[in-house]
C-alpha positions in Angstrom: 11.5 -8.9 12.5 13.6 -6.1 11.0 14.0 -8.2 7.8 10.3 -8.7 7.5 9.7 -4.9 7.9 12.4 -4.0 5.5 11.0 -6.4 2.9 7.5 -5.1 3.3 8.8 -1.5 3.1 10.7 -2.3 -0.1 7.7 -4.1 -1.7 5.4 -1.0 -0.9 7.9 1.3 -2.4 8.2 -0.7 -5.6 4.6 -0.3 -6.5 4.2 2.1 -9.4 1.1 3.9 -10.5 0.9 4.0 -14.3 -1.5 6.5 -16.0 -2.9 6.6 -19.5 -5.0 9.3 -21.2 -8.6 8.3 -21.9 -10.2 8.5 -25.3 -11.4 12.1 -24.7 -7.7 13.1 -24.7 -8.0 15.0 -21.4 -8.8 12.6 -18.6 -5.9 10.5 -16.9 -6.9 7.0 -16.0 -4.8 4.9 -13.5 -3.9 1.6 -15.2 -4.4 -1.7 -13.4 -6.0 -0.1 -10.3 -7.5 -3.5 -9.2 -3.9 -5.0 -9.0 -2.8 -2.0 -6.9 -5.7 -2.4 -4.6 -5.1 -6.1 -4.2 -1.4 -5.4 -3.3 -2.3 -2.9 -0.7 -4.9 -5.2 0.8 -2.1 -7.7 1.0 0.2 -5.2 2.6 -2.5 -4.3 5.1 -3.0 -8.0 6.1 0.8 -8.5 6.4 1.0 -5.4 8.8 -1.9 -6.7 10.8 -0.2 -10.1 11.1 3.0 -8.6 12.2 1.2 -6.5 14.8 0.2 -9.7 16.5 3.8 -11.0 16.8 5.1 -10.6 20.4 8.6 -10.1 19.2 7.6 -7.0 17.2 7.5 -4.6 20.1 11.1 -3.5 19.5 10.1 -2.5 15.9 6.6 -1.2 16.6 7.3 2.4 15.5 8.4 1.3 12.1 5.3 -1.0 11.9 3.1 1.9 12.7 4.7 3.9 10.0 4.1 1.2 7.5 0.5 0.8 8.7 0.0 4.5 8.2 1.4 4.5 4.7 -0.8 1.5 3.7 -4.0 3.2 5.1 -3.1 6.5 3.4 -2.6 5.0 -0.1 -5.7 2.8 0.4 -7.8 5.9 1.2 -6.4 7.7 -1.8 -7.2 4.8 -4.1 -10.7 4.7 -2.7 -11.3 8.4 -3.3 -10.0 8.0 -6.9 -12.4 5.2 -7.6 -15.3 7.1 -6.1 -14.3 10.3 -8.2 
């Protein structure tokens, strides 16, 4: 279980947001936003699957921390796309 959590944490931390300047020369655009959204949707799914595992209770605090991170990043991305 610890290995699964560590792997998920490492993958989440490896996601990099890249920005480019739009043609107007002022606005910054996040590149490959759809790929990032897909990755965090996958992370969310993996967290939910781990939550159903009965052996996860000893690692539940770490799992909740990862879930909070996934939700926070997802909310920020959603706000960016709306903005």
